[in-house]
Structures are given as structure tokens and as C-alpha cells.
C-alpha positions as CSV (number, residue, x, y, z in Angstrom):
1,M,-38.2,29.0,-9.0
2,P,-34.8,26.9,-8.4
3,N,-36.0,26.0,-5.1
4,S,-39.1,24.4,-6.3
5,P,-39.6,20.7,-5.3
6,S,-41.2,20.3,-8.7
7,R,-37.8,20.0,-10.4
8,R,-34.0,19.2,-9.5
9,L,-31.8,21.6,-9.0
10,T,-28.9,22.3,-12.1
11,I,-25.8,23.8,-12.5
12,A,-27.4,27.1,-13.9
13,D,-29.2,27.9,-10.6
14,V,-26.2,27.7,-9.1
15,A,-24.4,29.9,-11.4
16,N,-27.4,32.3,-11.6
17,A,-27.2,32.9,-7.8
18,A,-23.8,33.2,-7.6
19,G,-23.0,35.7,-10.5
20,V,-20.9,33.5,-12.5
21,S,-20.8,31.0,-15.2
22,R,-22.0,27.7,-15.2
23,T,-18.1,26.7,-16.3
24,T,-17.0,28.5,-13.2
25,V,-19.5,26.7,-11.0
26,S,-18.3,23.2,-12.5
27,H,-14.2,23.8,-11.9
28,A,-15.6,24.9,-8.8
29,L,-17.2,22.1,-7.7
30,N,-15.4,19.5,-8.9
31,D,-11.7,21.4,-7.6
32,R,-10.9,21.7,-11.3
33,G,-9.6,24.6,-13.4
34,Q,-8.4,28.1,-13.2
35,V,-10.8,29.3,-9.9
36,D,-9.9,31.7,-7.6
37,P,-10.0,30.6,-4.0
38,V,-13.0,33.3,-3.0
39,T,-14.6,32.3,-6.3
40,R,-14.5,28.9,-5.8
41,A,-15.4,28.9,-1.9
42,L,-18.5,31.2,-3.0
43,V,-20.2,28.7,-5.4
44,K,-19.8,25.7,-3.2
45,D,-21.3,27.9,-0.3
46,V,-24.2,28.7,-2.8
47,A,-24.7,25.6,-3.9
48,E,-25.0,24.0,-0.4
49,R,-27.5,26.8,0.7
50,L,-29.6,26.0,-2.0
51,G,-29.1,22.0,-1.7
52,Y,-27.9,21.5,-4.7
53,S,-26.5,18.0,-5.8
54,P,-24.9,17.0,-9.2
55,N,-26.9,15.0,-11.6
56,L,-24.1,11.9,-11.2
57,R,-25.6,10.0,-14.9
58,A,-25.7,13.5,-16.5
59,Q,-22.2,14.0,-15.1
60,R,-20.6,10.7,-16.2
61,L,-22.0,11.3,-19.9
62,R,-20.7,14.5,-19.8
63,T,-16.9,13.9,-18.6
64,G,-16.6,10.3,-19.3
65,R,-15.5,9.8,-15.5
66,A,-16.6,7.2,-13.9
67,N,-16.2,8.7,-10.5
68,A,-14.7,5.8,-9.1
69,I,-10.9,4.6,-8.4
70,A,-9.8,0.9,-7.8
71,L,-7.2,-0.8,-5.3
72,L,-5.4,-3.8,-5.8
73,S,-2.8,-5.9,-4.9
74,S,-1.0,-8.8,-6.7
75,M,-0.2,-10.6,-3.2
76,P,-2.2,-13.3,-2.3
77,F,-4.7,-13.3,0.5
78,A,-2.1,-15.8,2.6
79,V,0.0,-12.8,2.8
80,A,-2.1,-9.3,1.7
81,G,-5.1,-10.3,4.1
82,G,-3.6,-11.0,7.5
83,S,-5.0,-12.3,10.5
84,S,-9.3,-11.9,9.8
85,R,-8.4,-10.1,6.3
86,L,-7.1,-7.2,8.2
87,G,-3.6,-6.6,7.3
88,F,-1.8,-4.3,5.0
89,L,-4.1,-4.4,2.6
90,M,-7.1,-3.6,4.7
91,E,-5.1,-0.8,7.0
92,I,-4.3,1.3,3.0
93,A,-7.7,0.7,1.9
94,A,-9.4,2.1,5.3
95,T,-7.2,5.4,4.6
96,A,-7.9,5.1,1.1
97,T,-11.4,5.1,1.3
98,E,-11.9,7.9,2.8
99,A,-9.2,10.0,1.0
100,A,-11.2,9.2,-2.0
101,L,-14.9,10.1,-0.7
102,R,-13.3,13.6,0.3
103,R,-13.0,13.8,-3.4
104,G,-16.1,12.6,-4.4
105,V,-15.1,9.7,-6.0
106,A,-15.8,5.9,-4.6
107,L,-13.3,3.2,-4.0
108,V,-13.4,-0.3,-5.2
109,L,-11.3,-3.0,-3.5
110,V,-10.3,-5.6,-6.1
111,P,-9.4,-8.8,-3.6
112,P,-6.1,-10.8,-4.5
113,M,-8.6,-13.8,-5.7
114,D,-7.8,-15.4,-9.8
115,E,-11.8,-15.0,-9.8
116,A,-11.4,-11.0,-9.0
117,Q,-9.2,-10.1,-12.5
118,A,-11.3,-10.9,-14.9
119,L,-13.2,-8.0,-13.3
120,L,-9.9,-5.7,-14.3
121,D,-11.1,-5.8,-18.1
122,T,-14.8,-4.4,-17.1
123,L,-14.8,-2.2,-14.0
124,D,-15.8,1.3,-14.7
125,I,-12.7,3.1,-12.8
126,D,-10.8,6.6,-13.6
127,G,-7.7,5.2,-12.0
128,A,-6.1,2.5,-9.4
129,V,-3.3,2.0,-7.0
130,I,-1.7,-1.2,-6.9
131,I,0.3,-2.1,-4.0
132,E,4.0,-3.5,-4.4
133,P,3.2,-4.5,-8.1
134,V,5.7,-7.1,-9.6
135,A,7.8,-7.0,-12.1
136,N,6.1,-7.5,-15.5
137,D,2.5,-7.4,-13.2
138,P,-0.6,-8.5,-15.1
139,H,-2.7,-6.1,-13.5
140,V,-0.2,-3.1,-14.5
141,A,-0.8,-4.4,-18.1
142,R,-4.3,-4.8,-18.3
143,L,-5.4,-1.8,-16.7
144,R,-2.6,0.5,-19.0
145,K,-4.5,-1.2,-21.6
146,R,-7.9,0.1,-21.1
147,G,-5.9,3.7,-20.3
148,V,-6.5,3.5,-16.8
149,K,-4.4,6.1,-14.9
150,L,-1.8,4.0,-12.5
151,V,0.0,5.0,-9.4
152,S,1.7,2.3,-7.0
153,I,2.6,2.0,-3.6
154,G,6.4,1.1,-3.7
155,R,8.2,1.0,-7.2
156,Q,7.5,-1.4,-9.9
157,P,10.7,-3.3,-10.6
158,E,12.0,-3.3,-14.1
159,A,9.6,-1.4,-15.4
160,P,9.8,-0.2,-19.3
161,A,7.4,2.7,-18.2
162,A,7.8,3.5,-14.6
163,L,4.3,4.0,-12.9
164,P,4.6,6.9,-10.3
165,Y,5.1,5.6,-7.0
166,I,4.9,6.1,-3.1
167,D,8.6,5.5,-2.3
168,M,8.7,3.4,1.1
169,H,12.3,3.4,1.6
170,G,12.7,-0.2,1.5
171,E,16.4,-0.7,1.8
172,A,16.4,2.2,4.9
173,A,13.6,-0.5,6.4
174,G,16.0,-3.2,5.8
175,I,18.9,-1.5,7.5
176,L,16.5,-0.2,10.5
177,L,16.0,-4.1,11.2
178,L,19.5,-5.7,11.0
179,D,21.0,-2.6,12.7
180,H,18.3,-3.4,15.9
181,L,19.3,-7.4,15.8
182,R,23.1,-6.7,16.0
183,E,22.6,-4.2,18.7
184,Q,20.3,-6.7,20.7
185,G,23.4,-9.4,20.0
186,A,22.7,-11.5,16.8
187,R,25.3,-12.2,15.4
188,R,24.6,-14.6,12.3
189,I,21.4,-13.2,10.5
190,G,19.4,-15.0,8.3
191,L,17.2,-14.0,5.6
192,I,13.9,-15.4,4.8
193,I,11.9,-13.5,1.3
194,G,10.0,-13.8,-1.4
195,V,10.8,-15.5,-4.4
196,Q,8.8,-12.4,-6.4
197,S,10.3,-9.8,-8.0
198,R,9.1,-6.7,-5.3
199,H,10.1,-3.7,-4.2
200,S,10.5,-4.6,-0.8
201,Y,12.3,-8.3,-1.2
202,L,15.0,-6.7,-3.7
203,D,15.5,-3.7,-1.4
204,M,15.6,-6.0,1.6
205,E,18.1,-8.2,0.1
206,Q,20.3,-5.1,-0.9
207,A,20.5,-4.1,2.6
208,Y,21.2,-7.5,3.9
209,R,23.9,-8.3,1.4
210,A,25.6,-4.8,2.4
211,Y,25.2,-5.6,6.0
212,C,26.9,-9.1,5.8
213,A,29.3,-7.7,3.5
214,A,30.2,-4.9,6.6
215,N,29.9,-7.2,9.3
216,N,32.2,-10.3,7.9
217,Q,29.2,-12.6,7.4
218,T,28.6,-14.9,5.6
219,L,25.2,-14.9,3.5
220,A,22.3,-16.8,4.3
221,I,19.3,-16.2,1.8
222,I,15.5,-18.3,1.4
223,R,12.9,-17.9,-0.5
224,A,9.7,-18.9,0.0
225,E,6.6,-18.4,-2.1
226,E,3.8,-16.0,-1.0
227,G,1.0,-18.3,-1.7
228,G,2.2,-20.6,0.8
229,G,1.4,-17.9,3.7
230,E,2.7,-19.2,7.0
231,A,3.5,-22.8,5.9
232,A,6.2,-21.5,3.5
233,G,7.5,-19.2,6.3
234,A,8.3,-22.1,8.7
235,A,9.3,-24.6,5.7
236,A,11.5,-21.9,4.7
237,C,13.0,-21.2,8.4
238,L,13.6,-24.8,8.7
239,E,15.8,-25.6,5.6
240,L,17.7,-22.0,6.6
241,L,18.7,-23.4,10.2
242,Q,19.7,-27.0,8.3
243,A,22.1,-25.0,6.2
244,H,23.1,-22.3,9.0
245,P,22.5,-24.3,12.7
246,D,24.3,-21.0,14.0
247,L,22.0,-18.6,13.5
248,D,20.7,-16.3,16.1
249,G,18.4,-14.0,14.4
250,L,16.3,-14.0,11.6
251,C,15.2,-11.1,9.3
252,V,11.5,-11.8,8.1
253,P,10.0,-9.4,6.2
254,V,6.7,-11.0,5.5
255,D,4.6,-11.2,8.3
256,A,3.1,-14.1,7.6
257,F,6.5,-16.0,6.8
258,A,7.4,-14.4,10.0
259,T,5.4,-15.8,12.1
260,G,5.6,-19.3,10.2
261,A,9.5,-19.0,11.0
262,V,8.4,-18.6,15.2
263,R,6.0,-21.6,15.0
264,A,8.9,-23.5,13.3
265,L,11.6,-22.2,16.1
266,L,9.2,-23.1,18.8
267,D,8.8,-26.3,17.1
268,R,12.3,-27.2,17.4
269,G,12.6,-26.5,20.8
270,L,14.4,-23.2,20.5
271,K,13.7,-19.9,22.8
272,I,12.7,-16.8,21.2
273,P,14.6,-14.4,21.7
274,Q,17.3,-16.3,23.9
275,D,18.7,-18.4,21.1
276,V,17.2,-16.8,18.0
277,K,15.9,-13.2,17.8
278,V,12.9,-12.6,14.8
279,V,12.0,-9.5,13.4
280,T,9.5,-8.2,10.7
281,R,8.7,-5.5,8.5
282,Y,4.6,-4.7,8.9
283,D,3.4,-4.0,12.4
284,G,0.2,-5.9,11.7
285,L,-1.8,-8.0,13.6
286,R,0.0,-10.6,13.2
287,A,3.5,-9.4,14.4
288,R,1.2,-8.3,17.3
289,E,-0.2,-11.4,18.5
290,S,2.4,-13.9,17.9
291,T,3.7,-15.6,20.7
292,P,6.0,-14.3,21.8
293,P,5.1,-10.5,20.1
294,L,7.0,-9.6,16.7
295,T,9.5,-6.4,16.7
296,A,8.5,-4.6,13.4
297,L,8.0,-1.4,12.0
298,N,5.4,1.5,11.6
299,M,5.2,2.2,8.3
300,H,2.7,5.1,8.9
301,L,0.3,3.2,6.0
302,E,-2.5,5.8,6.5
303,E,0.0,8.7,5.6
304,V,1.2,6.4,2.8
305,A,-2.3,5.4,1.4
306,A,-3.9,9.5,1.9
307,L,-0.6,10.2,-0.3
308,A,-1.4,7.7,-3.2
309,I,-5.0,8.9,-3.6
310,E,-3.3,12.4,-4.0
311,L,-0.5,11.1,-6.2
312,L,-3.3,9.3,-8.2
313,F,-5.9,12.2,-8.6
314,E,-2.6,14.4,-10.1
315,Q,-2.5,11.5,-12.4
316,I,-6.5,11.3,-13.3
317,N,-6.7,15.4,-13.2
318,D,-3.2,16.2,-15.2
319,T,-2.3,18.7,-12.4
320,G,0.8,17.4,-11.8
321,Q,4.2,16.0,-12.9
322,R,5.7,14.2,-9.6
323,Q,6.9,10.7,-10.8
324,R,7.9,9.7,-7.1
325,I,6.1,11.3,-3.2
326,D,8.3,10.2,0.0
327,A,6.4,8.1,2.3
328,P,7.6,8.9,6.1
329,L,10.3,6.8,7.4
330,A,9.3,3.4,8.9
331,T,10.2,3.9,13.1
332,L,11.1,0.5,14.6
333,I,8.6,-1.2,17.6
334,P,10.6,-3.3,19.4
335,R,8.7,-6.3,21.0
336,E,9.9,-9.3,22.8
337,S,10.6,-11.3,19.8
338,T,13.9,-9.2,20.2
339,L,14.9,-7.3,23.0
340,K,17.3,-8.9,25.8
341,P,15.9,-10.2,29.0
């Protein structure tokens, strides 16, 4: 009896009840292969009615799949974690976990800590999403060596073999922030970015250089180490002001650097936004809880995370040829750090 409590239901029981082959049942339940929608729906309905659940251990041995994927970033917690470690990384992780579970796959979050990197050599996963990889990213090299399927949120710069990626439109985001500063009256804008080779920094710098050329402004760029977090942002801000004391606007894409810059400006007795206007890229807790709150961008990270999981499963299942998916364009969220009184 298929529903006998003395034994576990098998894929053969579902196949017999649905009147199809075992292969069809396997493909239908795992959303693989060429199964017409009506048959796929029938098989799933029969499986649910019978109370069938897959034998994960047998499935693992048969398919070689771990039914797990990873989410990781090379950004240190000083930047990626945000206030209470609930920043950019965790916002993406929340949606990515839900999208993975809908496909019957678990998501492992690999924290950006040195101690966690050895896990990449032993972690049993079918694929990974990497957030803003740097050029020659060690995570990419390690996982590629193991044959793990990879996609990235933001393109990997200077990569000899490009990863499929979600295009975050970094240059357009930079233009949006710079144009807003100018519209609010800023005429001498400085840029604080990280020293690492990330797409967001490279794209932002390109947008800034084009802006300065178009507005006949002298470049005022300084780079800070991500690991330094807010302290690095504060130090960079003071150094930039010393070299360019007439600055009345700051574009600081990294939110940790931005809140550090705000602290440095206020400690120096400058008023925000009256003396210096400040914008950042990511609209996270740091931006919202800053004093004053920071003008930032809604990057639509829920949609970005879902698109990244979709692209990764195309790679894992060899069902698509896309190398790039466009993320939604960022939208500006004006706040007290830039708005005219």
C-alpha cells in the first residue's frame, strides 16, 4: 500500500498514482526537464495528496547535488554588516534565503570574516552568490577551483573570465547622487571611496570625473580602507577638507564612511547641510539613523537578491545563457543631510 505507515513513500508510488514514469515525476518535482505544465501540476498534486516527501539522502547520492547554495561578500563587517550587522549583506540575505527555499534549497550565509574563509574549501554547496567581488577576488578563485557555479551582484572588475552578474548601474547611481547635490546648491563636491577595486567604486569615480569635467570643477578624491569602517571615513573626510577647504558637498557611497564623515564634519564645527551636504549610496540603518539622516538611494535589494538567485539557478541547472541581468534603477531618498532649509 502506498500510504502504509510501515514504509516510506517512494517516487515509484507517485509515478504509479499519476500514471507517468519515474523520470517524469523526478523532473516535475524538481522543475527540470521537458515536462508540460499540465503534467507537472498533476504530479505535484498527486505527490502532495499522497504526502510524498523526497528522500534527501538518496537524492543527494543520485544527483550529486547538495541542495544548498551560499551567499558571501569580501567586504569586511565594518562595512558589510551595518548597524547591528543588519546592513547591505543581511538585507540581501533575507530575500535570497526565501527565494532559495522556494526552490527547495537551503542558503548558507558565509560571514565576511577571515576565520570563515577556510569553509569555502569544504562547504558542500551547488552554487554561490558573491556580493560585489573585487578584482582577483580570492572567494571566486577558491570556488571556481572546486567547480562551484557562481554569480555576482555587481560585476567583477578586471576578471579574465567574467562571472554572470546583476548589473547594479553604478555609474547611473553616481550621477543621481551628484546631480542631487548640485540641485541643492553644492558647487565644490568631494568624493570618498574605498581603495579596493570594486565595481561600485570604479563606476562612482567614473561618474564623478565626468561630473567634474562637465562642471569645470577640480577633482577632490580620497580613498579609505574598508576595514577601518567609520573611523576610516572620518579620517578621510578630514584629510580631504584639509586639501580642499572650500568643499560644500561630499559624495560618500559607503555608508560606514559617510557616517564617519558626518562625525568629522560636526566635530570640526561645520553644519550639515548648511556648510557641507552629504550623500551616501545604500539606504540602510546607518543612513536612516545618522544625525542628521543621510540622503541615500533605494537600491531595491529585494528584487536584486531574487534576480541573483534566478540567475544562479540558470547556471546550476544549465537552463539559461544570460550573463547579465539588469537590476532596477536606484531611486533617490532625500533627507536632512542635503535638503535646503
